[in-house]
N, C-alpha and C positions, 0 to 999 in steps of 0.2 A: 076259663080255667080248664086245664087238662085233667083227665081222669087218671089217678095214680095206678089204677089197675091195668092201664095200657102201657106202663113203663116196662121196657124189656127186662126180664128177670135177671139178666147178666150185666145190666148197666152199671150197678154199684160195684160189683166185683171187678169189672173191667176198669172202672175208675181207680179203684185201689191198686190194681196192677200197674196202670199207667203212672200213677203217682210214685209208686215204689221204684219203677224203672227210671223215672226222671230224677229222683233223689240220688239213686246210685250213679247215674250218668254225671250229674253235676258234681257229686262228691269226688268221683274218680277224675274228672277234668281238673279239679282243684288239688289233686294228689293228697287227699285226706283219707286216712284209713277209717274203717268202721269203728274201731276202738276210739280213735281220737274224736270222731264225731259224737259217739255215744257219751264219752266223758264230757265233751263240751256242752252237751245239753242236759247233763246231770245224772247220767246212768253210769254204773260201774263196769258193765260188761257190754259186749257187742250184740247181745241177744236181741234187744229191741230193734236195732238197726238192721241186722242181718235178716231177721225174720220178716220185718216189714218191707224191706226192699224186694223180697221175692214172694210176699204174701203167704208165707209158710203157715200152714194150719189156720188160714184166714186172719193172721195177724196183720194189722195195717196201722199206718200213722194216723194219729188223731190231730185235731187242729192245733193243739198246744205243741205237739212234736213238730209239726210243719212250720209253725211260727218261729220256734227256737232254731230249727235247722236253717230256715231262710235267713235268719239273723246271723247265725254263725258262718254260713257259707257266703254271706253278703250277696244274696240274690232276692228277687221279688218272690213272694209266696206263689204268685201266679205262674211262675216258671215250672212248678211241679205239676200243673194241670195241662200243659201244652203238649202237642204232638200226639 
């Protein structure tokens, strides 16, 4: 087992950034606006999508967001973790 103390301090933050970029890329490829996606997953405004896509003020998608977004965009949740 690896020692968690050896994990790069930026690993998690970089993961959040990668996920946000992938959500944005896939959303744009499917020509879906931030508002449309936000509403599709049960939010009334774009705030959650816009902030999480760019990791603004350390906002990030949680697993429930990702599961709903993957379903709505008709992609595998794994796609958000690639590249």
